[in-house]
C-alpha positions in Angstrom: 0.0 0.0 0.0 1.2 3.5 -0.7 2.5 5.6 2.2 -0.2 8.1 3.1 1.1 10.5 5.8 -1.5 13.2 5.4 -4.6 12.9 7.5 -7.9 14.7 7.1 -11.0 14.5 9.2 -14.3 14.2 7.3 -17.6 13.6 9.1 -15.7 12.8 12.3 -13.7 10.1 10.6 -9.9 10.2 10.2 -9.1 9.6 6.5 -5.8 9.5 4.7 -4.6 11.4 1.6 -2.6 9.8 -1.2 -0.8 12.4 -3.3 1.8 10.0 -4.8 -0.2 8.9 -7.9 0.1 10.6 -11.3 -2.2 10.9 -14.2 -0.7 9.8 -17.6 0.3 13.4 -18.4 2.3 13.6 -15.1 -0.1 15.7 -13.1 -0.8 15.0 -9.5 -3.7 12.7 -8.7 -5.1 13.1 -5.1 -7.2 10.4 -3.5 -8.7 10.1 0.0 -9.0 6.8 1.7 -11.0 5.7 4.7 -10.4 2.6 6.9 -12.0 0.4 4.2 -10.2 1.7 1.1 -10.7 4.4 -1.5 -13.3 7.0 -0.4 -13.0 9.6 -3.1 -10.8 11.0 -5.8 -10.3 14.7 -5.0 -8.5 15.6 -8.2 -9.5 15.5 -11.8 -7.4 15.6 -14.9 -8.2 18.1 -17.6 -5.4 17.7 -20.2 -6.2 20.9 -22.1 -5.7 23.0 -18.9 -2.5 24.9 -19.3 -2.5 26.9 -16.1 -1.7 23.9 -13.7 1.9 24.1 -12.3 4.0 21.5 -10.7 2.7 20.7 -7.2 -0.8 21.9 -8.1 -3.9 19.8 -8.9 -7.4 20.5 -10.3 -10.1 19.9 -7.7 -13.2 17.9 -8.7 -15.9 20.0 -7.0 -18.9 18.5 -8.7 -20.9 15.2 -8.7 -20.1 12.9 -5.8 -17.4 15.2 -4.4 -19.7 18.2 -4.0 -20.9 17.5 -0.4 -17.3 17.2 0.9 -15.6 20.2 -0.8 -16.3 22.8 1.9 -15.1 20.6 4.7 -12.0 19.6 2.8 -11.2 23.2 1.8 -11.5 24.3 5.5 -9.2 21.5 6.7 -6.2 23.7 6.6 -4.3 21.2 4.4 -4.7 23.1 1.1 -4.0 26.5 -0.5 -6.4 27.7 -3.1 -4.2 29.2 -5.8 -7.0 31.5 -7.1 -6.7 29.8 -10.5 -9.6 27.9 -12.0 -10.1 25.5 -14.9 -13.3 25.6 -17.0 -14.4 22.4 -18.5 -17.9 21.8 -19.9 -20.3 22.8 -17.1 -17.8 22.9 -14.3 -15.5 25.6 -12.9 -12.9 23.8 -10.9 -10.3 25.5 -8.6 -6.6 24.7 -8.6 -5.2 23.8 -5.2 -1.9 22.8 -3.7 -0.9 21.4 -0.4 0.2 23.8 2.4 3.9 23.2 3.2 4.7 21.1 6.2 6.5 23.1 8.9 8.6 20.9 11.1 7.9 21.3 14.8 4.7 23.2 14.3 1.7 21.5 15.9 -0.2 19.7 13.2 2.8 20.2 10.9 1.2 23.1 9.0 
């Protein structure tokens, strides 16, 4: 199993974030796991988006992810870059992880 050292609390459950996977074009894929396995894919790949930089990912804010996005964005783990990707009916933000600060409570 992939090492998942980032934790997030959703609906009073501790879940784990895997940011080690990549889409075929090399962009970061971000998945969230609960104790039973994959819970959701937080990222989405939009190959024609040219404003995504290294270390950033496009957030899937629609469909099955929609009920969780506010809680995830308020977790303190992510930085909203202010950039968006438009694809079909969706406007999706581009996020990146907050840097880990050694010695700081919670690491961020």
